[in-house]
C-alpha positions in Angstrom: -1.4 0.5 -5.0 -0.1 -2.8 -5.3 -3.2 -4.8 -5.7 -3.9 -1.8 -8.5 -1.3 -2.7 -10.3 -1.6 -6.2 -10.1 -5.4 -5.8 -11.6 -4.1 -3.6 -14.3 -1.9 -6.9 -15.8 -5.1 -9.0 -16.4 -7.1 -5.8 -17.1 -9.6 -6.8 -20.5 -12.5 -3.7 -20.4 -12.2 -0.6 -20.3 -11.5 1.2 -16.8 -10.8 4.4 -15.2 -8.5 5.0 -12.6 -9.4 7.2 -9.6 -6.7 9.2 -7.4 -6.8 11.6 -5.0 -4.4 14.3 -5.7 -5.5 16.6 -3.1 -7.0 16.8 0.2 -8.0 20.0 2.3 -8.8 19.0 5.9 -9.6 15.6 6.9 -10.6 12.5 4.8 -10.9 8.6 5.4 -7.6 8.5 2.5 -5.0 10.6 1.8 -3.3 12.0 -1.2 -2.2 9.2 -3.3 -4.5 6.8 -2.5 -6.2 5.1 -5.6 -8.5 2.8 -7.0 -9.9 0.9 -10.4 -13.2 1.4 -11.8 -14.2 -1.1 -14.4 -16.5 -0.3 -17.2 -18.5 -3.3 -15.4 -18.6 -1.9 -12.0 -16.3 -3.9 -10.3 -13.7 -2.3 -8.6 -10.1 -2.7 -7.0 -9.0 -0.9 -4.6 -10.6 2.3 -2.1 -10.1 5.6 -2.2 -13.0 6.5 1.0 -15.4 3.9 2.8 -17.7 3.9 0.3 -18.7 7.3 0.2 -16.6 8.7 -3.1 -17.3 5.0 -5.2 -20.9 5.3 -6.5 -20.2 8.8 -8.2 -17.4 7.7 -9.7 -18.4 4.9 -11.1 -21.2 6.6 -13.0 -18.8 8.7 -14.5 -16.2 5.7 -15.9 -18.7 5.5 -19.3 -18.1 8.8 -20.2 -14.8 9.1 -19.6 -13.6 5.9 -21.1 -15.4 6.6 -24.2 -13.9 10.1 -24.1 -10.5 9.3 -23.5 -10.6 12.5 -21.5 -9.9 13.2 -17.8 -11.5 14.6 -15.0 -11.0 16.1 -11.6 -13.7 16.0 -9.4 -14.0 18.0 -6.3 -16.2 16.7 -3.2 -16.7 19.1 -0.8 -17.4 17.4 2.5 -17.5 20.0 4.9 -20.5 20.1 7.4 -22.7 23.0 5.7 -22.1 21.2 2.2 -22.3 17.7 3.2 -25.8 18.1 5.4 -27.2 19.3 1.5 -26.4 16.2 0.0 -28.8 14.5 2.2 -26.2 12.0 4.0 -24.7 13.8 7.2 -20.9 11.8 6.5 -18.6 13.8 8.4 -15.6 13.8 6.5 -15.2 17.5 7.2 -12.7 17.9 4.2 -12.5 19.0 0.4 -11.5 15.8 -1.7 -10.0 16.4 -5.3 -10.3 13.5 -7.2 -8.4 12.5 -11.0 -10.2 10.4 -12.8 -8.4 8.9 -16.2 -8.9 6.5 -18.6 -6.6 3.6 -18.5 -5.0 4.2 -21.8 -2.3 2.8 -23.5 -0.2 5.2 -22.4 -1.1 5.2 -18.8 -1.3 1.3 -18.8 2.3 1.0 -19.9 3.5 3.4 -17.3 1.9 1.1 -14.9 2.9 -2.1 -16.0 6.3 -0.8 -16.4 5.9 0.5 -12.5 5.0 -2.8 -11.0 8.0 -4.2 -13.2 10.5 -1.9 -11.4 8.7 -2.6 -8.1 8.8 -6.3 -8.3 12.5 -6.2 -8.8 12.8 -3.7 -5.3 13.4 -0.5 -7.1 11.1 2.5 -5.8 9.5 4.9 -8.6 7.8 8.3 -8.5 4.6 8.5 -11.7 4.7 12.3 -12.7 1.1 13.1 -14.1 1.4 16.7 -15.9 -1.4 18.5 -17.8 -2.1 22.2 -19.4 -5.0 24.1 -18.9 -8.0 23.1 -20.4 -9.1 23.5 -23.7 -5.9 23.3 -25.2 -6.0 19.7 -26.4 -3.1 18.3 -24.6 -3.9 16.0 -22.2 -2.1 13.9 -19.2 2.0 13.5 -19.8 3.0 10.6 -18.2 6.5 10.2 -16.7 8.5 7.0 -14.9 11.4 7.2 -13.2 13.4 6.7 -10.1 12.6 8.0 -6.7 15.9 9.5 -5.5 17.1 12.4 -3.5 17.2 14.7 -7.1 13.5 14.0 -7.9 10.1 14.7 -6.2 9.5 12.2 -3.7 6.4 13.3 -2.1 2.9 13.0 -3.4 1.9 16.8 -4.2 0.2 18.7 -6.3 1.6 21.6 -8.3 -0.9 23.8 -8.9 -4.2 26.1 -7.1 -6.8 23.1 -7.4 -9.4 25.6 -6.7 -8.7 27.3 -10.1 -10.9 25.8 -12.5 -8.8 24.8 -15.4 -5.2 25.4 -14.0 -2.4 23.0 -15.4 -1.0 20.9 -13.0 1.2 18.4 -12.2 1.3 15.3 -9.3 3.8 13.2 -8.3 3.1 10.0 -6.8 6.1 7.4 -4.9 5.4 4.2 -5.4 7.7 1.5 -2.7 7.6 -2.2 -2.8 5.7 -4.2 -0.6 8.5 -5.5 2.3 9.2 -8.7 2.4 8.1 -10.6 5.2 10.0 -14.3 5.7 7.8 -16.4 8.1 9.9 -19.1 8.9 7.8 -22.0 9.8 5.0 -23.7 7.8 2.8 -24.2 10.6 -0.9 -23.3 11.4 0.6 -20.0 12.6 2.0 -19.3 9.2 -2.0 -20.1 7.5 -3.2 -17.5 9.5 -0.1 -15.1 8.8 -0.6 -15.8 5.0 -4.4 -14.7 5.0 -4.1 -12.0 6.9 -0.1 -10.1 5.8 -0.9 -9.7 2.2 -3.9 -7.6 3.0 -1.6 -5.2 5.1 0.7 -4.6 2.0 3.3 -7.2 2.9 4.9 -9.7 0.4 5.1 -13.0 2.2 7.7 -15.7 2.0 7.2 -18.8 4.3 10.3 -20.9 4.6 10.3 -24.4 6.3 13.0 -26.7 6.3 10.5 -29.6 6.1 9.3 -30.5 2.6 6.4 -32.6 3.7 4.8 -29.1 5.2 5.2 -26.5 2.7 5.9 -28.1 -0.5 7.4 -25.7 -3.1 5.3 -27.0 -6.3 2.1 -28.0 -4.9 -1.2 -25.6 -4.7 -2.2 -24.8 -1.7 -5.0 -22.3 -1.3 -3.9 -20.1 1.8 -0.1 -20.8 0.7 -1.0 -18.1 -2.1 2.5 -16.9 -1.0 6.4 -17.6 -1.9 7.7 -20.9 -0.6 10.9 -21.5 -0.1 12.6 -25.0 1.3 15.7 -25.3 3.5 17.4 -25.3 6.2 18.4 -21.7 7.4 22.0 -21.3 6.4 20.1 -22.5 3.0 17.5 -19.9 3.3 19.7 -17.2 3.8 21.8 -17.9 0.8 18.3 -18.6 -1.2 16.7 -15.4 0.1 19.4 -13.1 0.4 18.3 -12.0 3.6 19.0 -7.9 3.8 17.8 -4.9 6.2 14.0 -4.2 4.5 13.0 -7.9 6.0 10.8 -8.7 8.2 11.3 -12.0 9.9 8.6 -14.1 11.9 10.7 -16.7 13.7 7.8 -19.6 14.2 9.1 -22.9 13.3 8.7 -24.2 17.4 12.0 -26.3 16.7 14.3 -24.7 19.3 17.6 -25.2 17.5 16.7 -24.0 13.9 14.7 -21.2 15.6 18.1 -20.6 17.3 20.0 -20.5 14.0 17.4 -18.6 11.9 17.4 -15.7 14.5 21.3 -15.5 14.2 21.5 -15.3 10.5 18.2 -12.8 10.8 20.8 -10.6 13.0 23.5 -10.7 10.9 21.3 -8.9 8.2 20.2 -6.6 10.4 16.7 -6.4 9.2 13.9 -3.7 10.1 11.8 -6.3 12.6 12.5 -10.1 13.8 9.7 -11.4 15.8 9.7 -14.4 17.8 7.0 -16.6 18.8 6.9 -18.3 21.9 6.7 -18.0 25.7 9.1 -15.7 27.8 10.8 -19.0 29.1 11.6 -20.2 25.5 12.6 -16.4 24.5 15.2 -16.7 27.3 16.6 -20.3 26.0 17.1 -18.2 22.7 18.6 -15.1 23.8 19.9 -16.0 27.1 19.0 -13.4 30.0 20.9 -10.1 28.0 18.8 -6.9 26.9 17.2 -7.8 23.2 18.5 -6.0 20.4 15.9 -3.1 19.2 15.0 -4.6 16.2 13.5 -7.9 18.1 10.0 -8.4 19.6 10.0 -11.1 21.7 7.4 -12.5 23.0 5.8 -11.6 19.4 2.7 -9.2 18.7 0.9 -6.7 20.2 -0.5 -7.8 23.5 -4.2 -8.2 23.0 -4.4 -11.4 24.7 -4.6 -13.2 21.7 -5.4 -17.3 21.7 -6.3 -19.0 18.3 -3.8 -18.5 15.6 -6.2 -15.7 13.7 -6.4 -13.7 17.1 -2.1 -14.2 17.0 -1.7 -13.5 13.5 -4.0 -9.8 14.0 -1.7 -9.0 17.0 1.1 -10.0 14.7 0.1 -7.8 11.7 -1.1 -5.1 13.7 3.0 -5.1 14.9 4.3 -4.8 11.9 2.1 -2.5 10.5 3.4 -0.3 13.8 7.0 -1.1 13.4 6.9 -0.3 9.6 5.1 3.1 10.1 7.9 4.1 12.6 10.8 2.8 10.4 9.0 5.0 7.4 8.7 8.0 9.7 12.3 7.9 10.7 13.4 7.3 7.4 11.2 10.4 6.2 13.2 12.3 8.8 16.7 11.4 8.1 16.3 13.0 4.3 14.4 15.7 5.5 11.1 14.7 3.6 8.1 15.0 6.3 5.9 14.9 3.3 6.6 11.7 2.0 3.2 9.9 1.2 2.8 6.4 -0.4 -0.2 4.7 -2.5 -0.7 2.2 0.6 -3.0 4.7 2.0 -2.9 6.3 6.0 -1.5 10.0 6.6 -1.7 11.6 10.0 -5.2 13.1 10.6 -5.6 17.0 10.3 -5.9 18.9 13.4 -8.5 20.5 12.2 -11.4 17.4 11.8 -11.8 14.2 13.8 -14.9 12.7 12.2 -14.5 9.5 9.7 -16.7 8.8 6.7 -19.3 5.9 7.5 -21.9 6.1 4.7 -22.7 5.4 1.4 -23.9 8.0 -0.8 -23.6 9.6 -4.2 -22.1 12.7 -3.8 -22.5 16.1 -5.5 -19.4 17.6 -6.8 -18.2 19.4 -10.0 -15.8 18.5 -12.4 -13.3 20.5 -14.3 -10.5 20.1 -17.2 -11.2 17.1 -19.2 -8.2 16.1 -21.6 -6.5 13.6 -23.7 -3.8 10.8 -22.4 -0.3 10.6 -23.6 3.2 9.9 -22.4 7.1 10.6 -22.4 9.6 7.5 -21.8 
């Protein structure tokens, strides 16, 4: 969803936002997954591996012209799937809200983006009344607190055509990953991690390697120069951070690790051999948030293979941290707009091929917002 929000800033043509609001059974993406479809047929984000996009794109012109939303129900169950001419095999029923990006919605999304960039989690509420009464979607944006609905949820029987409904979506800031060391390892990581939902900061004490003001295509991320103590002051290390230590300079790596440990972050990954890890940590047991040597064991050798193993480990740790946080708050249904959700037990197949799906839409309406 973050890439969708970034695209909204630059949006200069009519577009529609497609959001999955309900899934029955299994689907590739789950509630809250969103994508932006522009009138010129370009897209940002995804809600399927290509199964639904073509059909949704055909609806964009109508939705934008009428400034009216639609809710489309795609039945991907086997008995319906085969009737469409393609056996996709998802096995679920997917309800998609397709809404024009009106001034009201755009303003709410831009405001949400600002608050996310400031480190705040927010909840976007969409509410609509029964069809035919001339009232469209009402938008409300508020903090994601215990007092508010914090899961993506549908509060109406979606099987009833024309029924009123409310959909809540929780948006959270991207986790920050601080990569200490601006060498070839960082280049590969900076290529991969932003696409995995991480904000990346590259930090190094060597100005000739990590210039803060020089354009560099692979450093399309934040860059900070300084020794470890300076970096701690500039970046304000915190518990939600992920650290990757890969400067390959033992003294500075040691200093950075000690400062990172003081912040008690989610993750500290250290690159190097087991012998080097012992030089940095000694013979004792590593703290629970330290992963050293860094990365999942996939026999990686090249910088990009190593980056893949590291990115996979970060995704795994992030998912475990979110699950633990949900358990702590008693909310096992928290769902964010980044995709991914436990697979439903009744189905196992994934969608695998594009098609124009047969489906039906219900409840057109206008759009408005309440601040």
